C-alpha positions in Angstrom: 0.0 0.0 0.0 2.9 2.3 0.8 4.3 1.8 -2.7 0.9 2.5 -4.2 0.6 5.7 -2.2 4.0 6.8 -3.4 3.1 6.1 -7.0 -0.2 7.9 -6.6 1.6 10.9 -5.1 4.2 10.9 -7.9 1.4 10.8 -10.6 -0.5 13.5 -8.7 2.6 15.7 -8.5 3.3 15.3 -12.2 -0.3 16.2 -13.0 -0.2 19.3 -10.8 3.2 20.4 -12.1 2.0 19.9 -15.6 -1.0 22.1 -14.8 1.3 24.7 -13.3 3.5 24.7 -16.3 0.5 25.0 -18.6 -0.8 27.9 -16.6 2.6 29.5 -16.7 2.7 29.1 -20.5 -0.6 30.9 -20.8 0.5 33.6 -18.4 3.5 34.4 -20.6 1.1 35.5 -23.4 0.2 38.5 -21.2 3.3 39.9 -19.5 3.4 42.6 -16.8 4.1 46.1 -17.8 3.1 45.7 -21.4 2.4 48.8 -23.4 -1.0 49.1 -24.9 0.7 50.1 -28.2 1.1 46.4 -28.7 -2.7 45.7 -28.5 -4.4 43.8 -31.3 -6.7 46.7 -32.1 -7.8 50.0 -30.6 -10.7 52.5 -31.1 -10.6 56.3 -30.9 -13.5 58.5 -29.8 -15.1 60.4 -32.7 -14.6 63.8 -31.2 -12.7 65.7 -28.5 -14.0 65.3 -24.9 -16.2 62.3 -25.9 -14.6 60.3 -23.0 -15.0 57.1 -25.0 -14.1 54.0 -23.1 -15.6 55.3 -19.8 -17.4 52.0 -19.8 -16.7 48.9 -21.9 -18.4 45.5 -21.9 -19.2 42.4 -23.8 -22.5 42.5 -25.6 -22.6 38.7 -26.0 -23.5 37.5 -29.5 -26.1 40.0 -30.5 -26.5 38.9 -34.1 -26.2 35.2 -33.7 -23.2 34.7 -36.0 -21.1 32.8 -33.6 -18.8 35.7 -32.8 -19.1 37.7 -29.5 -19.6 41.4 -29.8 -18.8 44.3 -27.5 -19.8 47.8 -26.4 -17.9 51.1 -25.9 -19.5 54.0 -24.0 -18.7 57.6 -24.7 -20.9 59.5 -22.2 -19.8 63.0 -23.2 -20.4 62.6 -26.9 -22.4 65.5 -28.4 -23.8 63.9 -31.6 -27.3 63.6 -30.2 -27.0 66.9 -28.2 -24.6 68.3 -25.7 -23.5 65.4 -23.5 -26.3 63.2 -24.8 -23.7 60.5 -24.9 -23.2 57.7 -27.4 -22.6 53.9 -27.2 -20.9 52.0 -30.0 -21.5 48.3 -30.9 -18.6 46.5 -32.5 -19.5 43.2 -34.0 -17.1 40.2 -33.7 -15.3 38.9 -36.8 -12.7 36.4 -37.7 -10.0 39.0 -38.6 -9.3 42.4 -39.9 -8.8 44.1 -36.6 -6.5 47.2 -36.7 -5.1 49.8 -34.3 -6.2 53.4 -34.2 -9.7 52.7 -35.6 -12.2 55.6 -35.3 -15.5 54.7 -33.6 -17.2 56.4 -36.5 -16.6 53.0 -38.3 -18.5 51.0 -35.6 -21.2 48.6 -36.8 -23.8 50.5 -34.8 -24.2 53.3 -32.4 -26.9 54.7 -30.1 -27.4 58.4 -29.1 -28.9 59.6 -25.9 -32.4 60.9 -26.3 -31.6 64.4 -25.0 -28.7 66.7 -24.3 -27.3 66.1 -20.9 -28.5 62.4 -20.6 -24.9 61.1 -20.5 -26.0 57.8 -22.0 -23.2 55.2 -22.3 -21.9 55.9 -18.8 -22.8 52.3 -18.1 -23.1 49.5 -20.7 -23.5 45.7 -20.3 -24.9 42.6 -21.9 -28.3 41.6 -20.6 -27.9 38.0 -21.7 -30.9 36.7 -23.7 -33.8 38.2 -21.9 -36.5 37.1 -24.3 -35.2 33.7 -25.2 -35.0 34.3 -29.0 -31.4 33.1 -29.3 -29.8 36.5 -29.6 -28.1 38.3 -26.8 -29.4 41.6 -25.7 -27.7 44.6 -24.1 -28.2 47.6 -21.8 -27.3 51.2 -22.0 -27.6 53.5 -18.9 -28.3 57.2 -19.1 -28.1 58.2 -15.4 -28.8 61.9 -16.0 -31.9 61.4 -18.2 -34.9 63.5 -17.0 -37.8 61.7 -18.6 -38.9 60.3 -15.2 -38.0 63.6 -13.4 -34.8 65.6 -13.1 -31.9 63.2 -12.7 -34.2 60.2 -12.3 -32.1 58.4 -15.0 -33.2 55.9 -17.6 -31.9 52.5 -18.8 -32.4 51.2 -22.3 -32.8 47.6 -23.4 -31.7 46.7 -26.9 -32.8 43.3 -28.2 -30.4 41.3 -30.4 -31.3 40.6 -34.0 -29.7 39.0 -37.1 -29.1 42.3 -38.9 -30.3 45.9 -39.5 -27.8 47.5 -37.1 -27.1 51.1 -38.0 -25.0 54.1 -36.8 -26.5 57.1 -35.1 -29.6 55.4 -33.7 -31.6 57.3 -31.1 -32.2 55.5 -27.9 -35.9 56.6 -28.2 -36.2 53.6 -30.6 -35.0 51.1 -27.9 -37.1 48.0 -27.4 -37.7 48.8 -23.7 -36.6 51.4 -21.2 -36.8 51.9 -17.4 -37.1 55.2 -15.5 -35.9 55.9 -12.0 -38.5 56.1 -9.3 -37.6 59.6 -8.1 -35.9 62.8 -9.0 -32.2 62.5 -8.6 -32.0 58.7 -8.3 -29.4 58.4 -11.1 -30.9 55.1 -12.1 -28.8 53.5 -14.8 -25.6 54.6 -13.1 -24.6 50.9 -13.3 -26.2 48.0 -15.2 -25.4 44.3 -15.5 -26.7 40.9 -16.4 -27.8 38.8 -13.5 -27.9 35.5 -15.4 -31.0 33.4 -15.1 -31.8 33.9 -11.4 -35.1 32.1 -11.3 -34.3 29.2 -13.7 -37.1 30.0 -16.2 -34.8 30.0 -19.2 -34.7 33.8 -19.7 -31.8 35.9 -18.5 -32.4 38.6 -16.0 -30.7 41.9 -15.4 -29.9 44.6 -12.8 -30.1 48.4 -12.8 -28.4 50.4 -10.1 -29.7 53.8 -8.8 -26.9 54.9 -6.5 -28.6 58.1 -5.3 -32.0 56.6 -4.5 -33.0 57.6 -0.9 -35.8 55.1 -0.2 -33.7 53.3 2.4 -31.9 56.5 3.7 -30.4 59.6 2.1 -28.5 58.4 -1.0 -28.5 54.8 0.3 -29.0 53.7 -3.2 -31.2 51.0 -4.6 -30.7 48.1 -7.1 -33.5 46.7 -9.2 -33.8 43.2 -10.6 -35.7 42.8 -13.8 -36.8 39.3 -14.8 -36.6 38.2 -18.4 -39.8 37.4 -20.2 -40.9 35.8 -23.5 -41.7 38.1 -26.4 -45.3 39.5 -26.7 -48.0 37.7 -28.6 -48.2 38.3 -32.3 -51.2 39.4 -34.3 -52.8 37.4 -37.1 -50.3 37.3 -40.0 -47.3 37.2 -37.6 -46.9 41.0 -37.2 -46.0 42.5 -33.8 -48.6 44.9 -32.7 -47.0 48.4 -32.8 -48.0 50.2 -29.6 -46.8 53.3 -27.7 -46.9 53.1 -24.0 -45.5 54.4 -20.7 -45.0 52.2 -17.6 -44.9 53.1 -13.9 -42.5 50.8 -12.0 -43.9 49.6 -8.7 -41.3 47.4 -7.0 -43.1 47.4 -3.7 -45.7 45.1 -5.2 -43.4 43.5 -7.7 -45.3 44.7 -10.8 -45.3 47.4 -13.4 -48.5 48.9 -14.8 -48.3 49.9 -18.5 -50.7 52.4 -20.0 -50.8 51.8 -23.7 -52.8 52.3 -26.8 -55.4 49.5 -26.7 -55.4 48.9 -22.9 -53.6 48.5 -19.6 -51.0 45.8 -19.3 -49.4 44.3 -16.2 -45.9 43.1 -16.9 -42.5 42.4 -15.3 -40.8 45.0 -17.4 -40.9 48.6 -16.2 -41.4 50.0 -19.7 -41.8 48.0 -22.9 -42.1 49.4 -26.3 -42.8 46.8 -29.0 -41.9 47.8 -32.5 -42.7 46.3 -35.9 
């Protein structure tokens, strides 16, 4: 038995050392104190004082082509109005990456709805919130005033196979979520939560760091559960509706007033577009 134990220890040591050597080999690919001038690609902001790169994140695979995509926020960009902010979507690809690429060549971009919104201060993948096989993503605009001065707003963009364009207003987002109160700064941070309730739909988080419901500027974080897409009309067309939703987390629901009726959903504001 002693010999067997010794052989076992020798084999285990070899395996562990092999793992360490392999780990060391990977580590050498990224050395300490490496200049970013050696990066594989880089992206410049379109204009002075855009502050592009204030937030960057994976978008997941938004167009279902098998390549992951990513987001770059530029919250001081003025294309949609002074400090409206802009977020850029870069689609993954097998090659052709180059240094010093202007973000004006991005595959898609999204402007804040209004001057001063500072959209793109936070960006994140949402995962696949509606279970259609495309990853979706979030853009936060913490200074947006649609729900009240500084209430903030977060936009949900659903993935799709194509049709991505530059200079798209966030007013065309698939859904958006207002802060509860003035000065909440909702959307200051956003993130995927994964599938927290195991229903097959990814869920996501919205932070409102200045919310005072618990105490002055105690902050509040909201969990939004993923949900299947809305029912379709005869002929397979999505009903185009305009609506506004009031978020009521204290009862766990949101009430949506829309053309054609009142809807109770788990999304704080959903705009379905054809």
